[in-house]
One Martini backbone bead per residue (centre of mass of N, CA, C, O) as a GRO file, in nm:
protein
   61
    1ALA     BB    1   0.094   0.037   0.025
    2GLY     BB    2   0.127   0.292  -0.205
    3THR     BB    3   0.368   0.451  -0.376
    4ALA     BB    4   0.573   0.481  -0.622
    5ALA     BB    5   0.874   0.527  -0.711
    6PRO     BB    6   1.054   0.730  -0.872
    7GLY     BB    7   1.212   0.773  -1.143
    8ALA     BB    8   1.461   0.831  -1.329
    9ALA     BB    9   1.631   1.064  -1.464
   10SER     BB   10   1.663   1.221  -1.774
   11GLY     BB   11   1.944   1.288  -1.755
   12ASP     BB   12   2.122   1.579  -1.633
   13GLY     BB   13   2.037   1.881  -1.766
   14GLY     BB   14   2.280   2.067  -1.841
   15GLY     BB   15   2.208   2.147  -2.134
   16ASP     BB   16   1.932   2.278  -2.073
   17THR     BB   17   2.038   2.499  -1.884
   18ALA     BB   18   2.231   2.640  -2.078
   19GLN     BB   19   2.020   2.708  -2.289
   20LEU     BB   20   1.834   2.875  -2.110
   21LEU     BB   21   2.045   3.091  -2.035
   22ARG     BB   22   2.091   3.193  -2.325
   23ARG     BB   23   1.797   3.276  -2.382
   24ILE     BB   24   1.771   3.481  -2.152
   25ALA     BB   25   2.001   3.665  -2.242
   26ALA     BB   26   1.871   3.736  -2.518
   27LEU     BB   27   1.614   3.862  -2.400
   28GLU     BB   28   1.748   4.084  -2.237
   29GLU     BB   29   1.875   4.229  -2.478
   30ARG     BB   30   1.609   4.286  -2.628
   31LEU     BB   31   1.476   4.447  -2.403
   32ALA     BB   32   1.689   4.671  -2.377
   33ALA     BB   33   1.654   4.770  -2.669
   34MET     BB   34   1.353   4.844  -2.646
   35GLU     BB   35   1.379   5.046  -2.410
   36ALA     BB   36   1.576   5.239  -2.557
   37ALA     BB   37   1.390   5.304  -2.797
   38SER     BB   38   1.146   5.418  -2.627
   39ALA     BB   39   1.305   5.646  -2.482
   40GLY     BB   40   1.382   5.795  -2.758
   41ALA     BB   41   1.046   5.802  -2.839
   42GLY     BB   42   0.936   5.931  -2.547
   43GLY     BB   43   0.831   5.730  -2.385
   44GLY     BB   44   0.624   5.574  -2.220
   45PRO     BB   45   0.309   5.569  -2.174
   46ALA     BB   46   0.015   5.616  -2.259
   47PRO     BB   47  -0.229   5.806  -2.206
   48ALA     BB   48  -0.499   5.817  -2.024
   49ASP     BB   49  -0.837   5.780  -2.024
   50ARG     BB   50  -1.039   6.035  -1.893
   51ARG     BB   51  -1.326   5.936  -1.711
   52ASN     BB   52  -1.623   5.964  -1.602
   53ARG     BB   53  -1.917   5.825  -1.494
   54ARG     BB   54  -2.058   5.918  -1.786
   55GLY     BB   55  -1.807   5.897  -2.011
   56ARG     BB   56  -1.661   6.158  -1.994
   57VAL     BB   57  -1.414   6.357  -2.085
   58ARG     BB   58  -1.156   6.489  -1.912
   59PRO     BB   59  -0.977   6.738  -1.839
   60ASP     BB   60  -0.673   6.840  -1.802
   61GLY     BB   61  -0.566   6.949  -1.459
   0.00000   0.00000   0.00000
């Protein structure tokens, strides 16, 4: 009565970890480039649409 013991792991996983780390590094570089490009193009998020309870747009200020 009880559960069976888990099977042995397939492979050592070292290659998978190294590949994952390389892919994460590449993504970080791409993200940094995108952030730098958006900062140079005015940066920041688009202004929010300010509406009151009746759905009318409020003036800024």
